[in-house]
PDB file of N, CA, C and O in Angstrom:
ATOM      1  N   MET A   1      13.996  20.907   6.824  1.00  0.00           N
ATOM      2  CA  MET A   1      13.071  19.802   7.048  1.00  0.00           C
ATOM      3  C   MET A   1      13.596  18.976   8.219  1.00  0.00           C
ATOM      4  O   MET A   1      14.779  18.643   8.280  1.00  0.00           O
ATOM      5  N   SER A   2      12.710  18.657   9.133  1.00  0.00           N
ATOM      6  CA  SER A   2      13.146  17.928  10.323  1.00  0.00           C
ATOM      7  C   SER A   2      13.459  16.465  10.002  1.00  0.00           C
ATOM      8  O   SER A   2      13.015  15.909   8.998  1.00  0.00           O
ATOM      9  N   GLU A   3      14.225  15.886  10.880  1.00  0.00           N
ATOM     10  CA  GLU A   3      14.600  14.469  10.724  1.00  0.00           C
ATOM     11  C   GLU A   3      13.359  13.573  10.776  1.00  0.00           C
ATOM     12  O   GLU A   3      13.277  12.574  10.062  1.00  0.00           O
ATOM     13  N   GLU A   4      12.402  13.937  11.623  1.00  0.00           N
ATOM     14  CA  GLU A   4      11.159  13.156  11.737  1.00  0.00           C
ATOM     15  C   GLU A   4      10.410  13.131  10.404  1.00  0.00           C
ATOM     16  O   GLU A   4       9.922  12.084   9.980  1.00  0.00           O
ATOM     17  N   ILE A   5      10.324  14.274   9.757  1.00  0.00           N
ATOM     18  CA  ILE A   5       9.621  14.336   8.472  1.00  0.00           C
ATOM     19  C   ILE A   5      10.357  13.525   7.415  1.00  0.00           C
ATOM     20  O   ILE A   5       9.724  12.841   6.611  1.00  0.00           O
ATOM     21  N   LYS A   6      11.673  13.591   7.407  1.00  0.00           N
ATOM     22  CA  LYS A   6      12.446  12.801   6.450  1.00  0.00           C
ATOM     23  C   LYS A   6      12.198  11.308   6.641  1.00  0.00           C
ATOM     24  O   LYS A   6      12.038  10.566   5.671  1.00  0.00           O
ATOM     25  N   GLU A   7      12.167  10.879   7.892  1.00  0.00           N
ATOM     26  CA  GLU A   7      11.918   9.462   8.181  1.00  0.00           C
ATOM     27  C   GLU A   7      10.490   9.071   7.782  1.00  0.00           C
ATOM     28  O   GLU A   7      10.263   7.989   7.239  1.00  0.00           O
ATOM     29  N   LEU A   8       9.548   9.952   8.054  1.00  0.00           N
ATOM     30  CA  LEU A   8       8.162   9.678   7.647  1.00  0.00           C
ATOM     31  C   LEU A   8       8.054   9.580   6.127  1.00  0.00           C
ATOM     32  O   LEU A   8       7.347   8.716   5.609  1.00  0.00           O
ATOM     33  N   GLU A   9       8.747  10.455   5.418  1.00  0.00           N
ATOM     34  CA  GLU A   9       8.715  10.404   3.954  1.00  0.00           C
ATOM     35  C   GLU A   9       9.272   9.087   3.436  1.00  0.00           C
ATOM     36  O   GLU A   9       8.716   8.493   2.513  1.00  0.00           O
ATOM     37  N   LYS A  10      10.363   8.634   4.025  1.00  0.00           N
ATOM     38  CA  LYS A  10      10.933   7.344   3.617  1.00  0.00           C
ATOM     39  C   LYS A  10       9.930   6.216   3.851  1.00  0.00           C
ATOM     40  O   LYS A  10       9.745   5.350   2.996  1.00  0.00           O
ATOM     41  N   LEU A  11       9.289   6.236   5.015  1.00  0.00           N
ATOM     42  CA  LEU A  11       8.326   5.194   5.346  1.00  0.00           C
ATOM     43  C   LEU A  11       7.113   5.258   4.425  1.00  0.00           C
ATOM     44  O   LEU A  11       6.636   4.223   3.960  1.00  0.00           O
ATOM     45  N   VAL A  12       6.610   6.456   4.158  1.00  0.00           N
ATOM     46  CA  VAL A  12       5.466   6.613   3.254  1.00  0.00           C
ATOM     47  C   VAL A  12       5.821   6.078   1.869  1.00  0.00           C
ATOM     48  O   VAL A  12       5.015   5.385   1.248  1.00  0.00           O
ATOM     49  N   ASN A  13       7.007   6.391   1.385  1.00  0.00           N
ATOM     50  CA  ASN A  13       7.430   5.888   0.071  1.00  0.00           C
ATOM     51  C   ASN A  13       7.546   4.367   0.067  1.00  0.00           C
ATOM     52  O   ASN A  13       7.160   3.716  -0.904  1.00  0.00           O
ATOM     53  N   LYS A  14       8.066   3.812   1.131  1.00  0.00           N
ATOM     54  CA  LYS A  14       8.183   2.358   1.227  1.00  0.00           C
ATOM     55  C   LYS A  14       6.801   1.708   1.251  1.00  0.00           C
ATOM     56  O   LYS A  14       6.570   0.707   0.573  1.00  0.00           O
ATOM     57  N   LEU A  15       5.883   2.281   2.032  1.00  0.00           N
ATOM     58  CA  LEU A  15       4.530   1.736   2.110  1.00  0.00           C
ATOM     59  C   LEU A  15       3.789   1.885   0.782  1.00  0.00           C
ATOM     60  O   LEU A  15       2.995   1.020   0.412  1.00  0.00           O
ATOM     61  N   LYS A  16       4.046   2.970   0.071  1.00  0.00           N
ATOM     62  CA  LYS A  16       3.435   3.161  -1.248  1.00  0.00           C
ATOM     63  C   LYS A  16       3.936   2.097  -2.215  1.00  0.00           C
ATOM     64  O   LYS A  16       3.160   1.547  -2.997  1.00  0.00           O
ATOM     65  N   PHE A  17       5.229   1.808  -2.161  1.00  0.00           N
ATOM     66  CA  PHE A  17       5.809   0.771  -3.014  1.00  0.00           C
ATOM     67  C   PHE A  17       5.185  -0.587  -2.706  1.00  0.00           C
ATOM     68  O   PHE A  17       4.834  -1.334  -3.619  1.00  0.00           O
ATOM     69  N   ILE A  18       5.050  -0.903  -1.424  1.00  0.00           N
ATOM     70  CA  ILE A  18       4.443  -2.179  -1.023  1.00  0.00           C
ATOM     71  C   ILE A  18       3.000  -2.259  -1.504  1.00  0.00           C
ATOM     72  O   ILE A  18       2.575  -3.289  -2.028  1.00  0.00           O
ATOM     73  N   ALA A  19       2.243  -1.175  -1.327  1.00  0.00           N
ATOM     74  CA  ALA A  19       0.843  -1.159  -1.772  1.00  0.00           C
ATOM     75  C   ALA A  19       0.760  -1.363  -3.284  1.00  0.00           C
ATOM     76  O   ALA A  19      -0.114  -2.079  -3.772  1.00  0.00           O
ATOM     77  N   SER A  20       1.668  -0.736  -4.016  1.00  0.00           N
ATOM     78  CA  SER A  20       1.692  -0.906  -5.473  1.00  0.00           C
ATOM     79  C   SER A  20       2.013  -2.346  -5.857  1.00  0.00           C
ATOM     80  O   SER A  20       1.427  -2.893  -6.791  1.00  0.00           O
ATOM     81  N   GLN A  21       2.943  -2.951  -5.132  1.00  0.00           N
ATOM     82  CA  GLN A  21       3.274  -4.358  -5.400  1.00  0.00           C
ATOM     83  C   GLN A  21       2.060  -5.250  -5.161  1.00  0.00           C
ATOM     84  O   GLN A  21       1.748  -6.116  -5.978  1.00  0.00           O
ATOM     85  N   LYS A  22       1.382  -5.035  -4.045  1.00  0.00           N
ATOM     86  CA  LYS A  22       0.205  -5.850  -3.716  1.00  0.00           C
ATOM     87  C   LYS A  22      -0.890  -5.630  -4.748  1.00  0.00           C
ATOM     88  O   LYS A  22      -1.570  -6.575  -5.149  1.00  0.00           O
ATOM     89  N   GLY A  23      -1.062  -4.389  -5.179  1.00  0.00           N
ATOM     90  CA  GLY A  23      -2.038  -4.101  -6.227  1.00  0.00           C
ATOM     91  C   GLY A  23      -1.688  -4.799  -7.527  1.00  0.00           C
ATOM     92  O   GLY A  23      -2.566  -5.291  -8.236  1.00  0.00           O
ATOM     93  N   GLY A  24      -0.404  -4.839  -7.833  1.00  0.00           N
ATOM     94  CA  GLY A  24       0.050  -5.543  -9.030  1.00  0.00           C
ATOM     95  C   GLY A  24      -0.211  -7.035  -8.955  1.00  0.00           C
ATOM     96  O   GLY A  24      -0.598  -7.657  -9.945  1.00  0.00           O
ATOM     97  N   GLU A  25       0.001  -7.605  -7.784  1.00  0.00           N
ATOM     98  CA  GLU A  25      -0.269  -9.036  -7.603  1.00  0.00           C
ATOM     99  C   GLU A  25      -1.757  -9.321  -7.778  1.00  0.00           C
ATOM    100  O   GLU A  25      -2.132 -10.315  -8.399  1.00  0.00           O
ATOM    101  N   LEU A  26      -2.598  -8.458  -7.235  1.00  0.00           N
ATOM    102  CA  LEU A  26      -4.045  -8.614  -7.392  1.00  0.00           C
ATOM    103  C   LEU A  26      -4.429  -8.482  -8.863  1.00  0.00           C
ATOM    104  O   LEU A  26      -5.236  -9.258  -9.376  1.00  0.00           O
ATOM    105  N   HIS A  27      -3.852  -7.507  -9.525  1.00  0.00           N
ATOM    106  CA  HIS A  27      -4.105  -7.306 -10.956  1.00  0.00           C
ATOM    107  C   HIS A  27      -3.712  -8.543 -11.757  1.00  0.00           C
ATOM    108  O   HIS A  27      -4.463  -8.996 -12.621  1.00  0.00           O
ATOM    109  N   ASP A  28      -2.536  -9.081 -11.467  1.00  0.00           N
ATOM    110  CA  ASP A  28      -2.080 -10.281 -12.181  1.00  0.00           C
ATOM    111  C   ASP A  28      -3.033 -11.446 -11.968  1.00  0.00           C
ATOM    112  O   ASP A  28      -3.323 -12.194 -12.901  1.00  0.00           O
ATOM    113  N   LEU A  29      -3.515 -11.600 -10.753  1.00  0.00           N
ATOM    114  CA  LEU A  29      -4.476 -12.672 -10.469  1.00  0.00           C
ATOM    115  C   LEU A  29      -5.717 -12.490 -11.337  1.00  0.00           C
ATOM    116  O   LEU A  29      -6.170 -13.434 -11.984  1.00  0.00           O
ATOM    117  N   VAL A  30      -6.258 -11.294 -11.350  1.00  0.00           N
ATOM    118  CA  VAL A  30      -7.482 -11.035 -12.119  1.00  0.00           C
ATOM    119  C   VAL A  30      -7.230 -11.196 -13.612  1.00  0.00           C
ATOM    120  O   VAL A  30      -8.043 -11.798 -14.313  1.00  0.00           O
ATOM    121  N   GLU A  31      -6.131 -10.674 -14.101  1.00  0.00           N
ATOM    122  CA  GLU A  31      -5.841 -10.722 -15.534  1.00  0.00           C
ATOM    123  C   GLU A  31      -5.480 -12.123 -16.029  1.00  0.00           C
ATOM    124  O   GLU A  31      -5.897 -12.525 -17.115  1.00  0.00           O
ATOM    125  N   ASP A  32      -4.713 -12.858 -15.240  1.00  0.00           N
ATOM    126  CA  ASP A  32      -4.114 -14.091 -15.758  1.00  0.00           C
ATOM    127  C   ASP A  32      -4.742 -15.382 -15.241  1.00  0.00           C
ATOM    128  O   ASP A  32      -4.757 -16.390 -15.948  1.00  0.00           O
ATOM    129  N   ARG A  33      -5.264 -15.359 -14.008  1.00  0.00           N
ATOM    130  CA  ARG A  33      -5.639 -16.637 -13.396  1.00  0.00           C
ATOM    131  C   ARG A  33      -6.991 -16.609 -12.691  1.00  0.00           C
ATOM    132  O   ARG A  33      -7.277 -17.490 -11.879  1.00  0.00           O
ATOM    133  N   LEU A  34      -7.812 -15.632 -12.980  1.00  0.00           N
ATOM    134  CA  LEU A  34      -9.040 -15.456 -12.217  1.00  0.00           C
ATOM    135  C   LEU A  34      -9.908 -16.716 -12.202  1.00  0.00           C
ATOM    136  O   LEU A  34     -10.377 -17.131 -11.142  1.00  0.00           O
ATOM    137  N   LEU A  35     -10.118 -17.310 -13.340  1.00  0.00           N
ATOM    138  CA  LEU A  35     -11.033 -18.446 -13.402  1.00  0.00           C
ATOM    139  C   LEU A  35     -10.470 -19.719 -12.789  1.00  0.00           C
ATOM    140  O   LEU A  35     -11.227 -20.623 -12.436  1.00  0.00           O
ATOM    141  N   THR A  36      -9.156 -19.800 -12.659  1.00  0.00           N
ATOM    142  CA  THR A  36      -8.575 -20.986 -12.031  1.00  0.00           C
ATOM    143  C   THR A  36      -8.238 -20.751 -10.563  1.00  0.00           C
ATOM    144  O   THR A  36      -8.272 -21.686  -9.763  1.00  0.00           O
ATOM    145  N   ASP A  37      -7.913 -19.515 -10.204  1.00  0.00           N
ATOM    146  CA  ASP A  37      -7.470 -19.207  -8.838  1.00  0.00           C
ATOM    147  C   ASP A  37      -8.389 -18.213  -8.129  1.00  0.00           C
ATOM    148  O   ASP A  37      -7.952 -17.475  -7.246  1.00  0.00           O
ATOM    149  N   PHE A  38      -9.660 -18.197  -8.521  1.00  0.00           N
ATOM    150  CA  PHE A  38     -10.589 -17.225  -7.935  1.00  0.00           C
ATOM    151  C   PHE A  38     -10.699 -17.355  -6.423  1.00  0.00           C
ATOM    152  O   PHE A  38     -11.057 -16.392  -5.745  1.00  0.00           O
ATOM    153  N   LYS A  39     -10.396 -18.533  -5.885  1.00  0.00           N
ATOM    154  CA  LYS A  39     -10.448 -18.720  -4.434  1.00  0.00           C
ATOM    155  C   LYS A  39      -9.418 -17.845  -3.716  1.00  0.00           C
ATOM    156  O   LYS A  39      -9.551 -17.573  -2.523  1.00  0.00           O
ATOM    157  N   ASP A  40      -8.398 -17.411  -4.446  1.00  0.00           N
ATOM    158  CA  ASP A  40      -7.366 -16.548  -3.869  1.00  0.00           C
ATOM    159  C   ASP A  40      -7.723 -15.065  -3.943  1.00  0.00           C
ATOM    160  O   ASP A  40      -6.987 -14.227  -3.422  1.00  0.00           O
ATOM    161  N   LEU A  41      -8.828 -14.738  -4.575  1.00  0.00           N
ATOM    162  CA  LEU A  41      -9.189 -13.338  -4.779  1.00  0.00           C
ATOM    163  C   LEU A  41      -9.356 -12.580  -3.465  1.00  0.00           C
ATOM    164  O   LEU A  41      -8.828 -11.476  -3.327  1.00  0.00           O
ATOM    165  N   ILE A  42     -10.066 -13.135  -2.516  1.00  0.00           N
ATOM    166  CA  ILE A  42     -10.306 -12.440  -1.247  1.00  0.00           C
ATOM    167  C   ILE A  42      -9.002 -12.236  -0.466  1.00  0.00           C
ATOM    168  O   ILE A  42      -8.757 -11.121  -0.005  1.00  0.00           O
ATOM    169  N   PRO A  43      -8.157 -13.256  -0.296  1.00  0.00           N
ATOM    170  CA  PRO A  43      -6.895 -13.000   0.404  1.00  0.00           C
ATOM    171  C   PRO A  43      -6.020 -11.942  -0.286  1.00  0.00           C
ATOM    172  O   PRO A  43      -5.408 -11.114   0.389  1.00  0.00           O
ATOM    173  N   TYR A  44      -5.956 -11.962  -1.601  1.00  0.00           N
ATOM    174  CA  TYR A  44      -5.182 -10.956  -2.318  1.00  0.00           C
ATOM    175  C   TYR A  44      -5.785  -9.575  -2.111  1.00  0.00           C
ATOM    176  O   TYR A  44      -5.060  -8.607  -1.882  1.00  0.00           O
ATOM    177  N   ALA A  45      -7.096  -9.478  -2.188  1.00  0.00           N
ATOM    178  CA  ALA A  45      -7.769  -8.191  -2.002  1.00  0.00           C
ATOM    179  C   ALA A  45      -7.570  -7.675  -0.577  1.00  0.00           C
ATOM    180  O   ALA A  45      -7.323  -6.484  -0.382  1.00  0.00           O
ATOM    181  N   GLU A  46      -7.673  -8.544   0.405  1.00  0.00           N
ATOM    182  CA  GLU A  46      -7.480  -8.129   1.797  1.00  0.00           C
ATOM    183  C   GLU A  46      -6.055  -7.639   2.040  1.00  0.00           C
ATOM    184  O   GLU A  46      -5.847  -6.645   2.737  1.00  0.00           O
ATOM    185  N   THR A  47      -5.089  -8.326   1.474  1.00  0.00           N
ATOM    186  CA  THR A  47      -3.690  -7.926   1.625  1.00  0.00           C
ATOM    187  C   THR A  47      -3.439  -6.580   0.947  1.00  0.00           C
ATOM    188  O   THR A  47      -2.732  -5.727   1.483  1.00  0.00           O
ATOM    189  N   THR A  48      -4.021  -6.402  -0.229  1.00  0.00           N
ATOM    190  CA  THR A  48      -3.883  -5.137  -0.944  1.00  0.00           C
ATOM    191  C   THR A  48      -4.537  -4.009  -0.166  1.00  0.00           C
ATOM    192  O   THR A  48      -3.966  -2.927  -0.035  1.00  0.00           O
ATOM    193  N   TYR A  49      -5.732  -4.259   0.349  1.00  0.00           N
ATOM    194  CA  TYR A  49      -6.447  -3.254   1.143  1.00  0.00           C
ATOM    195  C   TYR A  49      -5.630  -2.863   2.375  1.00  0.00           C
ATOM    196  O   TYR A  49      -5.502  -1.677   2.681  1.00  0.00           O
ATOM    197  N   ALA A  50      -5.083  -3.837   3.074  1.00  0.00           N
ATOM    198  CA  ALA A  50      -4.293  -3.565   4.278  1.00  0.00           C
ATOM    199  C   ALA A  50      -3.059  -2.728   3.940  1.00  0.00           C
ATOM    200  O   ALA A  50      -2.704  -1.817   4.688  1.00  0.00           O
ATOM    201  N   ALA A  51      -2.412  -3.030   2.829  1.00  0.00           N
ATOM    202  CA  ALA A  51      -1.230  -2.273   2.420  1.00  0.00           C
ATOM    203  C   ALA A  51      -1.604  -0.831   2.071  1.00  0.00           C
ATOM    204  O   ALA A  51      -0.880   0.101   2.424  1.00  0.00           O
ATOM    205  N   CYS A  52      -2.717  -0.649   1.389  1.00  0.00           N
ATOM    206  CA  CYS A  52      -3.162   0.705   1.039  1.00  0.00           C
ATOM    207  C   CYS A  52      -3.578   1.484   2.284  1.00  0.00           C
ATOM    208  O   CYS A  52      -3.310   2.681   2.389  1.00  0.00           O
ATOM    209  N   LEU A  53      -4.220   0.818   3.209  1.00  0.00           N
ATOM    210  CA  LEU A  53      -4.637   1.462   4.449  1.00  0.00           C
ATOM    211  C   LEU A  53      -3.419   1.907   5.265  1.00  0.00           C
ATOM    212  O   LEU A  53      -3.406   3.008   5.815  1.00  0.00           O
ATOM    213  N   ALA A  54      -2.404   1.053   5.341  1.00  0.00           N
ATOM    214  CA  ALA A  54      -1.178   1.402   6.064  1.00  0.00           C
ATOM    215  C   ALA A  54      -0.526   2.629   5.432  1.00  0.00           C
ATOM    216  O   ALA A  54      -0.083   3.534   6.138  1.00  0.00           O
ATOM    217  N   TRP A  55      -0.469   2.656   4.086  1.00  0.00           N
ATOM    218  CA  TRP A  55       0.093   3.816   3.401  1.00  0.00           C
ATOM    219  C   TRP A  55      -0.736   5.071   3.692  1.00  0.00           C
ATOM    220  O   TRP A  55      -0.182   6.126   3.999  1.00  0.00           O
ATOM    221  N   SER A  56      -2.048   4.953   3.596  1.00  0.00           N
ATOM    222  CA  SER A  56      -2.932   6.097   3.790  1.00  0.00           C
ATOM    223  C   SER A  56      -2.777   6.708   5.184  1.00  0.00           C
ATOM    224  O   SER A  56      -2.685   7.927   5.327  1.00  0.00           O
ATOM    225  N   LYS A  57      -2.749   5.875   6.184  1.00  0.00           N
ATOM    226  CA  LYS A  57      -2.604   6.363   7.560  1.00  0.00           C
ATOM    227  C   LYS A  57      -1.271   7.076   7.756  1.00  0.00           C
ATOM    228  O   LYS A  57      -1.220   8.156   8.343  1.00  0.00           O
ATOM    229  N   LYS A  58      -0.211   6.480   7.272  1.00  0.00           N
ATOM    230  CA  LYS A  58       1.110   7.075   7.456  1.00  0.00           C
ATOM    231  C   LYS A  58       1.253   8.336   6.600  1.00  0.00           C
ATOM    232  O   LYS A  58       1.929   9.280   7.009  1.00  0.00           O
ATOM    233  N   ASN A  59       0.636   8.366   5.432  1.00  0.00           N
ATOM    234  CA  ASN A  59       0.684   9.553   4.592  1.00  0.00           C
ATOM    235  C   ASN A  59      -0.057  10.716   5.258  1.00  0.00           C
ATOM    236  O   ASN A  59       0.401  11.856   5.193  1.00  0.00           O
ATOM    237  N   LYS A  60      -1.181  10.439   5.888  1.00  0.00           N
ATOM    238  CA  LYS A  60      -1.901  11.487   6.625  1.00  0.00           C
ATOM    239  C   LYS A  60      -1.039  12.029   7.762  1.00  0.00           C
ATOM    240  O   LYS A  60      -1.014  13.235   8.008  1.00  0.00           O
ATOM    241  N   GLU A  61      -0.344  11.148   8.443  1.00  0.00           N
ATOM    242  CA  GLU A  61       0.564  11.562   9.520  1.00  0.00           C
ATOM    243  C   GLU A  61       1.665  12.480   8.966  1.00  0.00           C
ATOM    244  O   GLU A  61       2.013  13.491   9.577  1.00  0.00           O
ATOM    245  N   LEU A  62       2.195  12.113   7.820  1.00  0.00           N
ATOM    246  CA  LEU A  62       3.232  12.925   7.177  1.00  0.00           C
ATOM    247  C   LEU A  62       2.686  14.298   6.803  1.00  0.00           C
ATOM    248  O   LEU A  62       3.339  15.310   7.056  1.00  0.00           O
ATOM    249  N   GLN A  63       1.501  14.348   6.207  1.00  0.00           N
ATOM    250  CA  GLN A  63       0.922  15.627   5.804  1.00  0.00           C
ATOM    251  C   GLN A  63       0.683  16.538   7.006  1.00  0.00           C
ATOM    252  O   GLN A  63       0.903  17.747   6.933  1.00  0.00           O
ATOM    253  N   LEU A  64       0.234  15.949   8.105  1.00  0.00           N
ATOM    254  CA  LEU A  64       0.039  16.739   9.322  1.00  0.00           C
ATOM    255  C   LEU A  64       1.361  17.260   9.864  1.00  0.00           C
ATOM    256  O   LEU A  64       1.448  18.406  10.307  1.00  0.00           O
ATOM    257  N   ALA A  65       2.383  16.425   9.828  1.00  0.00           N
ATOM    258  CA  ALA A  65       3.702  16.829  10.327  1.00  0.00           C
ATOM    259  C   ALA A  65       4.263  17.971   9.481  1.00  0.00           C
ATOM    260  O   ALA A  65       4.932  18.860  10.008  1.00  0.00           O
ATOM    261  N   LYS A  66       3.999  17.956   8.188  1.00  0.00           N
ATOM    262  CA  LYS A  66       4.505  19.008   7.309  1.00  0.00           C
ATOM    263  C   LYS A  66       3.806  20.344   7.569  1.00  0.00           C
ATOM    264  O   LYS A  66       4.392  21.405   7.352  1.00  0.00           O
ATOM    265  N   LYS A  67       2.565  20.294   8.030  1.00  0.00           N
ATOM    266  CA  LYS A  67       1.812  21.525   8.294  1.00  0.00           C
ATOM    267  C   LYS A  67       2.268  22.211   9.585  1.00  0.00           C
ATOM    268  O   LYS A  67       2.061  23.412   9.762  1.00  0.00           O
ATOM    269  N   GLN A  68       2.878  21.455  10.468  1.00  0.00           N
ATOM    270  CA  GLN A  68       3.268  22.011  11.767  1.00  0.00           C
ATOM    271  C   GLN A  68       4.603  22.675  11.747  1.00  0.00           C
ATOM    272  O   GLN A  68       5.054  23.185  12.773  1.00  0.00           O
TER     273      GLN A  68
END
């Protein structure tokens, strides 16, 4: 396995962890504080979406690198 692929795997795993954390924060907002902190719903959702998008893009790059 090339060094580039190893580095991409580390980054993909890190981005997946971040996306999971952001998803957890969004979940906590909805489960625990939705009716009091609903104004925060859009910023939390946008941050979660951005984290998932970053993971998705880098994961696609990794999958392509593995095929080559």
